[in-house]
VEXDREN-2710 file (C-alpha; in Angstrom, 1 decimal):
% VEXDREN-2710
k/r/px/py/pz
1/MET/-215.5/-9.4/68.7
2/SER/-214.1/-12.8/67.8
3/LYS/-210.8/-13.0/65.9
4/GLY/-212.5/-14.6/62.9
5/THR/-215.2/-12.0/62.5
6/PRO/-213.3/-9.4/60.4
7/ASN/-212.2/-12.1/58.0
8/LEU/-215.7/-13.3/57.6
9/ILE/-217.1/-9.9/56.8
10/GLN/-214.2/-8.9/54.5
11/ARG/-214.6/-12.2/52.5
12/LEU/-218.3/-11.7/52.1
13/GLN/-218.1/-8.0/51.1
14/SER/-215.0/-8.6/48.9
15/GLN/-216.9/-11.2/46.9
16/ARG/-220.0/-9.2/46.7
17/LEU/-218.6/-5.8/45.8
18/GLY/-216.1/-7.1/43.3
19/TRP/-218.8/-9.0/41.6
20/LEU/-221.2/-6.1/41.7
21/MET/-218.8/-3.8/39.8
22/VAL/-218.4/-6.3/37.1
23/LEU/-222.1/-7.0/36.8
24/LEU/-223.0/-3.3/36.5
25/GLY/-220.5/-3.1/33.6
26/VAL/-222.2/-6.1/31.9
27/LEU/-225.7/-4.5/32.4
28/PHE/-224.6/-1.2/31.0
29/THR/-223.2/-2.8/27.8
30/ALA/-225.5/-5.7/27.3
31/CYS/-229.0/-5.0/28.7
32/SER/-232.0/-5.1/26.3
33/PRO/-235.7/-5.0/27.2
34/GLN/-236.5/-7.5/24.4
35/GLU/-234.2/-10.3/25.6
36/PRO/-235.5/-13.2/27.7
37/GLU/-235.0/-13.5/31.5
38/ALA/-232.0/-15.5/32.7
39/GLN/-232.7/-18.7/34.5
40/PRO/-232.2/-18.5/38.3
41/THR/-228.9/-19.9/39.5
42/PRO/-228.6/-22.4/42.4
43/ALA/-229.3/-21.2/45.9
44/VAL/-226.4/-19.6/47.8
45/SER/-224.2/-21.9/49.8
46/PRO/-223.6/-21.5/53.6
47/THR/-220.3/-19.8/52.7
48/PRO/-221.2/-17.4/49.9
49/VAL/-219.0/-17.5/46.9
50/LEU/-220.5/-15.2/44.3
51/PRO/-220.2/-16.4/40.7
52/SER/-218.6/-14.2/38.0
53/PRO/-221.4/-12.9/35.8
54/SER/-221.6/-14.2/32.2
55/PRO/-221.8/-11.6/29.5
56/THR/-223.8/-14.1/27.5
57/VAL/-226.6/-14.1/30.1
58/THR/-229.0/-11.3/29.4
59/PRO/-231.4/-9.6/31.9
60/SER/-235.2/-9.3/31.5
61/ALA/-237.4/-6.3/31.5
62/SER/-241.1/-5.4/31.5
63/PRO/-241.6/-2.2/29.5
64/THR/-245.3/-1.9/30.5
65/SER/-245.7/-2.4/34.2
66/GLN/-243.9/-2.5/37.6
67/GLN/-241.9/-5.7/38.1
68/VAL/-242.1/-7.6/41.3
69/TYR/-239.1/-9.8/42.0
70/ARG/-239.4/-12.6/44.6
71/GLU/-236.3/-14.5/45.7
72/LYS/-237.1/-18.2/45.0
73/SER/-236.7/-19.4/48.6
74/GLY/-238.8/-16.5/50.0
75/LEU/-236.0/-14.5/51.7
76/PHE/-237.0/-11.2/50.1
77/GLN/-239.0/-9.5/47.5
78/ILE/-238.6/-6.1/45.7
79/ALA/-240.3/-4.2/42.9
80/PHE/-238.8/-2.2/40.1
81/PRO/-240.3/0.8/38.3
82/LYS/-241.5/0.5/34.7
83/GLY/-238.7/0.0/32.2
84/TYR/-236.1/-1.3/34.6
85/THR/-234.0/-4.3/33.6
86/HIS/-233.1/-6.9/36.2
87/LYS/-230.9/-10.0/36.4
88/THR/-231.1/-12.9/38.9
89/THR/-227.7/-13.7/40.4
90/GLY/-226.2/-16.4/42.5
91/SER/-227.1/-14.5/45.7
92/GLY/-229.8/-11.9/44.8
93/VAL/-230.7/-9.6/42.0
94/ALA/-229.2/-6.7/40.1
95/PHE/-231.1/-4.0/38.3
96/VAL/-230.7/-0.9/36.1
97/SER/-232.9/1.9/34.8
98/ALA/-233.9/2.2/31.2
99/ASP/-231.5/5.1/30.7
100/GLN/-228.8/3.3/32.6
101/GLY/-228.3/6.2/34.9
102/PHE/-229.5/4.4/38.1
103/ALA/-228.6/0.9/39.1
104/GLY/-228.3/-1.3/42.1
105/ALA/-228.4/-4.8/43.6
106/ILE/-229.5/-6.8/46.5
107/ASP/-227.2/-9.5/47.8
108/PHE/-227.3/-11.9/50.7
109/GLY/-225.0/-14.4/52.3
110/SER/-224.5/-16.5/55.4
111/ALA/-223.0/-14.9/58.6
112/ASP/-221.6/-18.4/59.4
113/GLY/-223.3/-18.4/62.8
114/LYS/-221.9/-15.1/64.0
115/GLN/-223.9/-12.2/65.2
116/LEU/-222.3/-9.0/63.9
117/THR/-222.7/-5.5/65.3
118/THR/-223.8/-2.5/63.3
119/GLN/-220.2/-1.1/63.8
120/GLN/-218.7/-4.3/62.3
121/LEU/-221.0/-4.2/59.3
122/GLU/-220.3/-0.5/58.7
123/ALA/-216.6/-0.8/59.1
124/SER/-216.3/-3.7/56.7
125/LEU/-218.6/-2.1/54.0
126/LYS/-216.5/1.1/54.2
127/ALA/-213.2/-0.7/54.0
128/GLU/-214.2/-2.7/50.9
129/PHE/-215.6/0.2/49.0
130/THR/-212.5/2.2/49.9
131/ASN/-210.3/-0.6/48.6
132/ARG/-212.2/-1.2/45.4
133/LEU/-213.1/2.3/44.3
134/GLN/-210.8/4.9/42.8
135/GLU/-212.2/7.3/45.4
136/VAL/-215.0/7.4/48.0
137/LYS/-216.4/10.1/50.2
138/TRP/-218.6/9.1/53.2
139/GLN/-221.5/11.4/54.0
140/THR/-223.8/9.9/56.6
141/ALA/-224.4/6.7/58.5
142/GLN/-227.7/6.3/60.2
143/VAL/-229.4/3.3/61.9
144/GLN/-233.0/2.9/60.7
145/PRO/-236.0/2.1/63.0
146/ASP/-235.9/-1.5/61.7
147/GLY/-232.3/-1.9/62.8
148/SER/-230.7/-1.7/59.3
149/LEU/-227.9/0.7/58.7
150/ARG/-228.1/3.3/55.8
151/LEU/-224.8/4.7/54.4
152/ASP/-224.8/7.7/52.0
153/TRP/-221.7/8.2/49.9
154/THR/-220.2/9.3/46.6
155/GLY/-217.3/7.9/44.7
156/LYS/-215.7/6.9/41.5
157/ASP/-215.1/3.4/40.3
158/LYS/-211.9/2.1/38.6
159/THR/-213.3/2.8/35.1
160/GLY/-214.1/6.4/35.9
161/ASN/-217.9/6.2/36.5
162/ASN/-219.1/8.7/39.1
163/LEU/-221.3/7.1/41.7
164/ASP/-223.8/8.9/44.0
165/ALA/-225.0/6.1/46.2
166/VAL/-227.0/4.8/49.2
167/SER/-226.1/1.4/50.8
168/ILE/-228.4/-0.4/53.3
169/VAL/-226.9/-3.3/55.2
170/GLU/-228.4/-5.5/57.9
171/GLN/-228.3/-9.0/59.5
172/ARG/-231.4/-11.0/59.9
173/GLY/-230.7/-14.2/61.8
174/ASN/-227.8/-15.9/60.1
175/THR/-228.2/-14.0/56.9
176/ILE/-226.6/-10.6/55.9
177/PHE/-228.4/-8.5/53.3
178/VAL/-227.0/-5.5/51.4
179/LEU/-229.0/-3.2/49.2
180/ASN/-227.0/-0.8/47.0
181/LEU/-228.5/2.0/44.9
182/PHE/-226.3/4.1/42.6
183/GLY/-226.7/7.1/40.5
184/VAL/-224.2/6.4/37.7
185/ASN/-222.7/9.6/36.2
186/LYS/-225.9/11.3/37.3
187/PRO/-227.1/12.7/40.6
188/TYR/-229.0/10.2/42.8
189/GLN/-231.6/12.9/43.4
190/ASN/-232.6/12.7/39.8
191/TYR/-234.0/9.3/40.6
192/ASN/-235.6/10.0/44.0
193/THR/-239.0/8.8/43.0
194/ASP/-237.6/5.5/41.7
195/ALA/-235.4/5.1/44.8
196/GLU/-238.4/5.7/47.2
197/ALA/-240.5/3.1/45.3
198/ILE/-237.7/0.5/45.3
199/VAL/-236.8/0.9/48.9
200/ASN/-240.4/0.9/50.1
201/SER/-241.1/-2.3/48.1
202/TYR/-238.1/-4.1/49.6
203/GLN/-239.3/-6.8/52.1
204/ILE/-237.1/-9.2/53.9
205/GLN/-238.6/-12.3/55.6
206/PRO/-239.1/-12.5/58.5
207/PRO/-239.9/-8.8/59.0
208/ALA/-237.7/-7.0/61.5
209/GLN/-239.1/-5.9/64.8
210/PRO/-239.0/-2.1/64.9
211/ALA/-236.7/-0.7/67.5
212/PRO/-237.6/2.4/69.5
213/PRO/-236.5/5.2/67.2
214/SER/-233.7/7.4/68.4
215/SER/-234.0/9.5/65.2
216/PRO/-236.5/9.8/62.4
217/PRO/-236.2/7.3/59.5
218/SER/-234.3/8.4/56.5
219/PRO/-236.3/8.6/53.2
220/ALA/-234.7/6.8/50.3
221/GLY/-234.5/10.0/48.2
222/ARG/-232.3/13.0/48.6
223/SER/-233.2/16.7/48.5
224/LYS/-232.2/18.8/45.5
225/SER/-230.1/20.9/47.8
226/ALA/-227.9/18.0/48.9
227/SER/-224.3/18.4/47.7
228/PRO/-221.7/15.6/47.3
229/THR/-219.9/16.5/50.5
230/ALA/-222.9/17.5/52.6
231/ALA/-225.2/15.3/54.6
232/PRO/-228.5/14.7/52.6
233/THR/-231.6/16.4/53.7
234/PRO/-234.9/14.4/53.8
235/SER/-237.0/15.2/50.7
236/SER/-240.3/13.6/51.7
237/PRO/-241.8/11.7/54.7
238/GLN/-240.9/8.1/55.0
239/PRO/-244.0/5.9/54.3
240/THR/-244.9/3.5/57.1
241/ASN/-243.6/0.0/56.2
242/SER/-243.1/-2.8/58.7
243/ASN/-240.3/-4.3/56.6
244/ARG/-238.3/-1.2/55.7
END
């Protein structure tokens, strides 16, 4: 591991996670299905510097059908269930359910030409959440067949919101992608159906080449028997998807 690698990851995650917490607060207080969609911001620079969200920019929502979001340069696409609100950001997209009990974001940024290991990505993500949350408890970490890393965790942010979450991090070429899904003051399992639909619609280009599985893939949902301190039990089979 090169000496500069930890600083690169810490900078990327620090910008991303600090921005995400602020953005979620904006969404919870300002989202409205009737308001127009924000205009896309300029493409992310080689060294990602995530902008502070503006409380005057409102997200868009489609109350009648599933929404498909395609990143403007074609890096990824994802679909949201009916009633979800989403906001285009400087390096991805953030979204929240109609009842504001389930939220998340996809963010991407340059790896600055470095190839990072799964262990480096995991350690950095854990360190940043630990630093930025009031408390965090790690449950499981599992490499998926497509090479991405899934982390299950619970925590509490600095404003007292309880988070029941899944994070998926991966590197494709010179780009790092992070998908975060949060139950906010509600159990993640209450939104298993939404989580499954969101994760199964998530496609990064180019698609990953599936690795020989050492363990079965983890479904996006959680079983109703999962407790905050116990490893989650798969609730349904993982649908076959070449991208996730």
